[in-house]
C-alpha angles and dihedrals in degrees: 000000000000113000102212136122088242091055091049091049092050091050089050091051091047088053090054095047091048088053091051089052090050093245094138097171091050088046091055094046092051092047091052091050091049093054094043092048093048092050089057098047115130101214098201088060095051124111112248094235091065093062092099091067104078134157095276089051091051091048093049092048094050091043089058091047090056091046091053091047091052090060090061094057133079137213115000094340096093092059096084092048093046089051093046091047092050093047093050095046092046088051088052090051092047093051100038115098116250092238091062090084099157092051090046090050089053089049090055091046089052090053090048090054090049094058097067088057086057093045094247115135095171093059091048092052093047094048092047088055089052090049094051092045089057094046099044090203140003105268103150135069090222092056092045090050093051092046089051089053090050089049089058094043090051088061085093088067099037092117094054125081094243092045094048092047092048093050092047091049093050092045093051092049096048091045091051094048092055 
């Protein structure tokens, strides 16, 4: 197997797409290949344009793949994927430089979107607050789209105080940004 950053990135994207399709076993296999390939990368041989895809980026991408996979499972089955998603995104946050505010905001938003799969409205609200603190305001279509997705996912908690607050906060931000 090629041992390049590009190969690792492609495996990570495959993991995410397999999760979107609901192919959880294929998602897990691709995620394992992405991590294995990245661990074997020989940096001096890498192409300069792949420098943006670092370990925190890999962890965040795979964390989102596990979060998406969890949504396709029922009962207690999502728990392992939620835990794996949380671990990977927290690792991304821990390794990501402080000055990468937009990436850190997306990491917090990824965590916020993982909590509904675990049935935790409080965690979703807290991570959304961290995300918005990093962003300052919603200036990107991509951020607005992800917040809109979280708004829908938080419907599960709409009757709870954190869920109601989270949905109101997102609604107000998206309404203000246009």
